[in-house]
N, CA, C and O atoms as a GROMACS GRO file, in nm:
protein
  288
    1UNK      N    1  -1.244  -0.228  -1.741
    1UNK     CA    2  -1.305  -0.300  -1.658
    1UNK      C    3  -1.354  -0.202  -1.536
    1UNK      O    4  -1.265  -0.130  -1.492
    2UNK      N    5  -1.455  -0.191  -1.488
    2UNK     CA    6  -1.525  -0.115  -1.389
    2UNK      C    7  -1.412  -0.055  -1.294
    2UNK      O    8  -1.315  -0.130  -1.309
    3UNK      N    9  -1.381   0.043  -1.207
    3UNK     CA   10  -1.352   0.096  -1.104
    3UNK      C   11  -1.391   0.020  -0.998
    3UNK      O   12  -1.509  -0.007  -0.975
    4UNK      N   13  -1.278  -0.025  -0.918
    4UNK     CA   14  -1.297  -0.104  -0.797
    4UNK      C   15  -1.208  -0.041  -0.704
    4UNK      O   16  -1.089  -0.038  -0.736
    5UNK      N   17  -1.246   0.012  -0.592
    5UNK     CA   18  -1.176   0.118  -0.488
    5UNK      C   19  -1.150   0.015  -0.331
    5UNK      O   20  -1.248  -0.005  -0.259
    6UNK      N   21  -1.060  -0.023  -0.306
    6UNK     CA   22  -1.080  -0.050  -0.127
    6UNK      C   23  -1.000   0.032  -0.070
    6UNK      O   24  -0.882   0.036  -0.106
    7UNK      N   25  -1.058   0.131   0.051
    7UNK     CA   26  -0.996   0.197   0.133
    7UNK      C   27  -1.002   0.188   0.300
    7UNK      O   28  -1.112   0.207   0.353
    8UNK      N   29  -0.944   0.175   0.342
    8UNK     CA   30  -0.900   0.127   0.484
    8UNK      C   31  -0.804   0.222   0.538
    8UNK      O   32  -0.694   0.246   0.489
    9UNK      N   33  -0.864   0.285   0.662
    9UNK     CA   34  -0.809   0.357   0.743
    9UNK      C   35  -0.801   0.312   0.905
    9UNK      O   36  -0.905   0.328   0.969
   10UNK      N   37  -0.702   0.265   0.963
   10UNK     CA   38  -0.708   0.216   1.126
   10UNK      C   39  -0.558   0.240   1.172
   10UNK      O   40  -0.460   0.254   1.098
   11UNK      N   41  -0.560   0.243   1.305
   11UNK     CA   42  -0.492   0.304   1.437
   11UNK      C   43  -0.406   0.122   1.438
   11UNK      O   44  -0.467   0.016   1.453
   12UNK      N   45  -0.237   0.142   1.413
   12UNK     CA   46  -0.165   0.024   1.456
   12UNK      C   47  -0.050   0.095   1.520
   12UNK      O   48  -0.028   0.213   1.547
   13UNK      N   49  -0.002   0.011   1.532
   13UNK     CA   50   0.132   0.027   1.638
   13UNK      C   51   0.214   0.046   1.511
   13UNK      O   52   0.149   0.041   1.407
   14UNK      N   53   0.381   0.074   1.500
   14UNK     CA   54   0.464   0.143   1.476
   14UNK      C   55   0.484   0.015   1.380
   14UNK      O   56   0.449  -0.001   1.264
   15UNK      N   57   0.558  -0.078   1.478
   15UNK     CA   58   0.599  -0.206   1.412
   15UNK      C   59   0.525  -0.260   1.316
   15UNK      O   60   0.558  -0.278   1.200
   16UNK      N   61   0.396  -0.291   1.381
   16UNK     CA   62   0.281  -0.372   1.271
   16UNK      C   63   0.269  -0.274   1.140
   16UNK      O   64   0.221  -0.319   1.036
   17UNK      N   65   0.322  -0.126   1.150
   17UNK     CA   66   0.297  -0.078   1.042
   17UNK      C   67   0.430  -0.096   0.946
   17UNK      O   68   0.437  -0.046   0.834
   18UNK      N   69   0.514  -0.160   0.997
   18UNK     CA   70   0.652  -0.177   0.921
   18UNK      C   71   0.621  -0.289   0.877
   18UNK      O   72   0.682  -0.296   0.770
   19UNK      N   73   0.542  -0.419   0.896
   19UNK     CA   74   0.575  -0.540   0.898
   19UNK      C   75   0.476  -0.552   0.774
   19UNK      O   76   0.491  -0.633   0.683
   20UNK      N   77   0.346  -0.432   0.786
   20UNK     CA   78   0.259  -0.441   0.692
   20UNK      C   79   0.302  -0.344   0.539
   20UNK      O   80   0.217  -0.314   0.455
   21UNK      N   81   0.467  -0.303   0.529
   21UNK     CA   82   0.491  -0.192   0.445
   21UNK      C   83   0.604  -0.317   0.377
   21UNK      O   84   0.620  -0.333   0.256
   22UNK      N   85   0.677  -0.398   0.488
   22UNK     CA   86   0.751  -0.509   0.451
   22UNK      C   87   0.682  -0.617   0.375
   22UNK      O   88   0.746  -0.649   0.275
   23UNK      N   89   0.556  -0.694   0.394
   23UNK     CA   90   0.528  -0.766   0.320
   23UNK      C   91   0.440  -0.715   0.181
   23UNK      O   92   0.390  -0.802   0.109
   24UNK      N   93   0.424  -0.583   0.150
   24UNK     CA   94   0.382  -0.500   0.041
   24UNK      C   95   0.504  -0.490  -0.041
   24UNK      O   96   0.501  -0.518  -0.161
   25UNK      N   97   0.645  -0.439   0.040
   25UNK     CA   98   0.758  -0.473  -0.065
   25UNK      C   99   0.791  -0.627  -0.092
   25UNK      O  100   0.789  -0.658  -0.211
   26UNK      N  101   0.818  -0.718  -0.010
   26UNK     CA  102   0.823  -0.857  -0.030
   26UNK      C  103   0.768  -0.900  -0.146
   26UNK      O  104   0.823  -0.973  -0.228
   27UNK      N  105   0.625  -0.841  -0.156
   27UNK     CA  106   0.529  -0.933  -0.267
   27UNK      C  107   0.547  -0.853  -0.412
   27UNK      O  108   0.530  -0.903  -0.524
   28UNK      N  109   0.588  -0.704  -0.380
   28UNK     CA  110   0.603  -0.672  -0.489
   28UNK      C  111   0.733  -0.710  -0.566
   28UNK      O  112   0.728  -0.732  -0.687
   29UNK      N  113   0.844  -0.717  -0.499
   29UNK     CA  114   0.995  -0.739  -0.536
   29UNK      C  115   0.993  -0.909  -0.565
   29UNK      O  116   1.073  -0.937  -0.654
   30UNK      N  117   0.921  -1.024  -0.512
   30UNK     CA  118   0.932  -1.151  -0.526
   30UNK      C  119   0.820  -1.169  -0.661
   30UNK      O  120   0.870  -1.204  -0.768
   31UNK      N  121   0.733  -1.156  -0.658
   31UNK     CA  122   0.586  -1.186  -0.689
   31UNK      C  123   0.482  -1.084  -0.824
   31UNK      O  124   0.383  -1.117  -0.889
   32UNK      N  125   0.556  -0.965  -0.820
   32UNK     CA  126   0.486  -0.917  -0.953
   32UNK      C  127   0.332  -0.889  -0.926
   32UNK      O  128   0.253  -0.884  -1.019
   33UNK      N  129   0.300  -0.872  -0.815
   33UNK     CA  130   0.159  -0.886  -0.772
   33UNK      C  131   0.168  -0.805  -0.590
   33UNK      O  132   0.259  -0.809  -0.507
   34UNK      N  133   0.080  -0.762  -0.586
   34UNK     CA  134   0.013  -0.704  -0.450
   34UNK      C  135  -0.099  -0.821  -0.413
   34UNK      O  136  -0.161  -0.891  -0.492
   35UNK      N  137  -0.106  -0.819  -0.268
   35UNK     CA  138  -0.226  -0.921  -0.299
   35UNK      C  139  -0.332  -0.834  -0.119
   35UNK      O  140  -0.284  -0.811  -0.008
   36UNK      N  141  -0.444  -0.817  -0.158
   36UNK     CA  142  -0.510  -0.730  -0.020
   36UNK      C  143  -0.622  -0.895  -0.027
   36UNK      O  144  -0.651  -0.961  -0.127
   37UNK      N  145  -0.662  -0.916   0.116
   37UNK     CA  146  -0.754  -0.993   0.178
   37UNK      C  147  -0.883  -0.875   0.222
   37UNK      O  148  -0.841  -0.777   0.283
   38UNK      N  149  -1.041  -0.881   0.193
   38UNK     CA  150  -1.109  -0.780   0.260
   38UNK      C  151  -1.243  -0.880   0.288
   38UNK      O  152  -1.284  -0.922   0.180
   39UNK      N  153  -1.296  -0.914   0.364
   39UNK     CA  154  -1.426  -0.979   0.397
   39UNK      C  155  -1.427  -1.088   0.322
   39UNK      O  156  -1.510  -1.130   0.241
   40UNK      N  157  -1.271  -1.149   0.379
   40UNK     CA  158  -1.297  -1.319   0.304
   40UNK      C  159  -1.260  -1.314   0.164
   40UNK      O  160  -1.223  -1.418   0.108
   41UNK      N  161  -1.267  -1.201   0.100
   41UNK     CA  162  -1.244  -1.236  -0.022
   41UNK      C  163  -1.081  -1.162  -0.066
   41UNK      O  164  -1.051  -1.044  -0.042
   42UNK      N  165  -0.996  -1.257  -0.130
   42UNK     CA  166  -0.868  -1.210  -0.192
   42UNK      C  167  -0.893  -1.139  -0.336
   42UNK      O  168  -0.988  -1.156  -0.412
   43UNK      N  169  -0.758  -1.036  -0.353
   43UNK     CA  170  -0.718  -0.959  -0.450
   43UNK      C  171  -0.554  -0.977  -0.526
   43UNK      O  172  -0.446  -0.931  -0.490
   44UNK      N  173  -0.580  -1.039  -0.612
   44UNK     CA  174  -0.426  -1.018  -0.683
   44UNK      C  175  -0.385  -0.927  -0.765
   44UNK      O  176  -0.454  -0.913  -0.866
   45UNK      N  177  -0.304  -0.867  -0.755
   45UNK     CA  178  -0.325  -0.709  -0.875
   45UNK      C  179  -0.188  -0.715  -0.940
   45UNK      O  180  -0.087  -0.680  -0.879
   46UNK      N  181  -0.185  -0.763  -1.078
   46UNK     CA  182  -0.044  -0.800  -1.159
   46UNK      C  183   0.020  -0.583  -1.130
   46UNK      O  184  -0.022  -0.468  -1.146
   47UNK      N  185   0.130  -0.652  -1.086
   47UNK     CA  186   0.236  -0.466  -1.103
   47UNK      C  187   0.312  -0.491  -1.208
   47UNK      O  188   0.349  -0.609  -1.210
   48UNK      N  189   0.359  -0.411  -1.319
   48UNK     CA  190   0.440  -0.429  -1.397
   48UNK      C  191   0.573  -0.413  -1.372
   48UNK      O  192   0.577  -0.382  -1.252
   49UNK      N  193   0.678  -0.416  -1.413
   49UNK     CA  194   0.824  -0.380  -1.406
   49UNK      C  195   0.879  -0.262  -1.406
   49UNK      O  196   0.996  -0.239  -1.378
   50UNK      N  197   0.758  -0.147  -1.450
   50UNK     CA  198   0.781   0.010  -1.453
   50UNK      C  199   0.672   0.079  -1.404
   50UNK      O  200   0.579   0.109  -1.479
   51UNK      N  201   0.675   0.111  -1.273
   51UNK     CA  202   0.579   0.202  -1.225
   51UNK      C  203   0.625   0.358  -1.180
   51UNK      O  204   0.735   0.413  -1.187
   52UNK      N  205   0.528   0.394  -1.142
   52UNK     CA  206   0.542   0.575  -1.098
   52UNK      C  207   0.517   0.563  -1.014
   52UNK      O  208   0.411   0.503  -0.997
   53UNK      N  209   0.595   0.613  -0.889
   53UNK     CA  210   0.604   0.629  -0.722
   53UNK      C  211   0.604   0.778  -0.691
   53UNK      O  212   0.690   0.855  -0.735
   54UNK      N  213   0.513   0.811  -0.621
   54UNK     CA  214   0.500   0.954  -0.565
   54UNK      C  215   0.491   0.961  -0.413
   54UNK      O  216   0.391   0.916  -0.356
   55UNK      N  217   0.614   1.029  -0.331
   55UNK     CA  218   0.570   1.010  -0.190
   55UNK      C  219   0.601   1.150  -0.196
   55UNK      O  220   0.680   1.217  -0.262
   56UNK      N  221   0.479   1.185  -0.069
   56UNK     CA  222   0.450   1.329  -0.012
   56UNK      C  223   0.502   1.312   0.140
   56UNK      O  224   0.513   1.203   0.195
   57UNK      N  225   0.531   1.431   0.196
   57UNK     CA  226   0.571   1.433   0.296
   57UNK      C  227   0.536   1.545   0.364
   57UNK      O  228   0.606   1.644   0.341
   58UNK      N  229   0.421   1.560   0.462
   58UNK     CA  230   0.359   1.669   0.569
   58UNK      C  231   0.405   1.715   0.710
   58UNK      O  232   0.353   1.661   0.808
   59UNK      N  233   0.465   1.776   0.720
   59UNK     CA  234   0.508   1.812   0.890
   59UNK      C  235   0.449   1.912   0.896
   59UNK      O  236   0.487   2.009   0.830
   60UNK      N  237   0.288   1.916   1.014
   60UNK     CA  238   0.287   2.021   1.073
   60UNK      C  239   0.311   2.046   1.241
   60UNK      O  240   0.361   1.945   1.290
   61UNK      N  241   0.300   2.102   1.292
   61UNK     CA  242   0.276   2.125   1.433
   61UNK      C  243   0.232   2.025   1.538
   61UNK      O  244   0.267   1.990   1.650
   62UNK      N  245   0.144   1.998   1.452
   62UNK     CA  246   0.043   1.862   1.544
   62UNK      C  247   0.029   1.759   1.525
   62UNK      O  248  -0.012   1.680   1.610
   63UNK      N  249   0.069   1.722   1.370
   63UNK     CA  250   0.047   1.614   1.299
   63UNK      C  251   0.144   1.603   1.188
   63UNK      O  252   0.179   1.698   1.118
   64UNK      N  253   0.180   1.495   1.178
   64UNK     CA  254   0.259   1.457   1.040
   64UNK      C  255   0.241   1.365   0.912
   64UNK      O  256   0.119   1.372   0.901
   65UNK      N  257   0.276   1.297   0.823
   65UNK     CA  258   0.186   1.222   0.753
   65UNK      C  259   0.292   1.199   0.608
   65UNK      O  260   0.344   1.288   0.542
   66UNK      N  261   0.299   1.075   0.592
   66UNK     CA  262   0.401   1.053   0.473
   66UNK      C  263   0.300   0.935   0.365
   66UNK      O  264   0.274   0.819   0.396
   67UNK      N  265   0.258   1.004   0.237
   67UNK     CA  266   0.156   0.940   0.191
   67UNK      C  267   0.263   0.854   0.071
   67UNK      O  268   0.371   0.905   0.040
   68UNK      N  269   0.231   0.763   0.029
   68UNK     CA  270   0.310   0.717  -0.071
   68UNK      C  271   0.212   0.643  -0.160
   68UNK      O  272   0.112   0.584  -0.118
   69UNK      N  273   0.259   0.653  -0.315
   69UNK     CA  274   0.151   0.615  -0.398
   69UNK      C  275   0.170   0.577  -0.496
   69UNK      O  276   0.184   0.678  -0.566
   70UNK      N  277   0.188   0.441  -0.591
   70UNK     CA  278   0.228   0.363  -0.679
   70UNK      C  279   0.158   0.336  -0.770
   70UNK      O  280   0.073   0.250  -0.749
   71UNK      N  281   0.163   0.394  -0.897
   71UNK     CA  282   0.033   0.363  -0.993
   71UNK      C  283   0.139   0.325  -1.163
   71UNK      O  284   0.256   0.350  -1.194
   72UNK      N  285   0.040   0.265  -1.227
   72UNK     CA  286   0.117   0.216  -1.335
   72UNK      C  287  -0.031   0.218  -1.455
   72UNK      O  288  -0.016   0.182  -1.572
   0.00000   0.00000   0.00000
């Protein structure tokens, strides 16, 4: 399969961000897949029972970030 990459960066409120993460978590737990819709196209990606999770936290004086990467 050819490489397909979808990348998006946008500003959103904390509560909206939490809803996005909840939808992703619910999709993983209930459907063994994740769904993304971009430009009117839906992508369904199967996720196996075992995955690798990497969590990275960066704290600086003017900016902090949390990165969560799930791979299989």
